[in-house]
C-alpha positions in Angstrom: 124.6 89.9 120.0 127.4 92.4 120.7 126.0 95.9 120.1 129.4 97.4 119.6 129.4 97.1 115.8 126.1 98.8 115.6 127.6 101.8 117.4 130.3 102.2 114.8 129.7 104.6 111.8 129.5 101.6 109.4 127.1 99.8 111.7 124.9 102.8 112.1 124.7 103.3 108.3 123.8 99.7 107.8 121.1 99.9 110.5 119.7 103.1 109.0 119.5 101.5 105.5 117.8 98.4 107.0 115.2 100.6 108.7 114.6 102.5 105.4 114.1 99.2 103.6 111.6 98.1 106.3 109.6 101.2 105.7 109.6 100.5 101.9 108.3 97.0 102.7 105.3 98.5 104.6 104.4 100.7 101.7 104.1 97.8 99.2 100.6 96.9 97.8 99.4 93.6 96.3 102.0 91.1 95.1 102.1 88.1 92.9 104.5 86.2 90.6 104.2 85.0 87.1 104.0 86.8 83.7 101.3 88.6 81.8 101.5 88.4 78.0 99.2 89.3 75.1 97.0 86.4 73.9 94.6 87.7 71.3 93.8 91.3 70.4 92.3 92.7 73.6 93.0 89.6 75.6 95.8 88.7 77.9 97.1 85.6 79.6 98.8 85.2 83.0 101.1 82.3 83.5 102.3 81.3 87.0 103.4 78.2 88.9 101.1 76.8 91.6 102.2 73.8 93.5 104.9 73.0 91.0 102.5 73.2 88.1 102.3 75.8 85.4 98.9 77.5 85.3 97.7 79.8 82.6 94.6 82.0 82.8 92.9 84.3 80.3 92.6 87.9 81.5 90.7 91.0 80.6 92.7 94.2 80.0 91.8 95.4 83.5 92.9 92.2 85.1 96.1 92.3 83.1 96.9 95.8 84.3 96.3 94.8 87.9 98.5 91.7 87.7 101.3 93.5 85.9 101.4 96.0 88.7 101.4 93.2 91.3 104.2 91.4 89.5 106.3 94.6 89.4 105.6 95.1 93.2 106.7 91.5 93.8 110.0 92.2 92.0 110.5 95.2 94.2 109.8 93.1 97.2 112.4 90.5 96.2 114.9 93.3 95.6 114.3 94.8 99.1 114.5 91.4 100.7 117.8 90.6 99.0 119.3 93.8 100.2 117.9 93.3 103.8 119.4 89.7 103.8 122.8 91.1 102.7 122.8 93.8 105.4 121.6 91.3 108.0 124.4 88.9 107.2 127.0 91.6 107.3 125.8 93.0 110.7 125.4 89.6 112.3 128.9 88.4 111.2 130.5 91.6 112.4 128.5 91.7 115.7 130.1 88.6 117.3 133.6 87.3 117.4 134.4 84.7 114.8 136.1 81.3 115.2 139.8 81.0 115.3 139.7 77.8 113.3 140.9 78.0 109.8 137.9 78.0 107.4 137.7 75.4 104.6 136.9 78.1 102.1 139.7 80.4 100.8 137.6 83.6 101.1 134.5 84.7 102.9 131.9 85.7 100.2 131.0 89.4 100.3 127.3 89.6 101.2 126.8 92.6 98.8 
């Protein structure tokens, strides 16, 4: 990898943002996916996919609160990863010379 791009102002800003995101990742707590919805008064249900099958479990209020927090954390995780992928793609593509062949696509998608 050619380090020249990372020495530019743009490259340094991208690298700094990437490092900030890495720190955010390390601060995340428990994660899970799925959804928590009211079931009966005082009861909740958690619905998720496990091995391509939908699973629903009854929850107490305390379990529902914990799972809601973990689901929100998972959404934050996915958001961070999406931005990290975008930055990575931009840095990697700008850090090495490209091909001189004409591309089949009309435009290169913007990674942002």
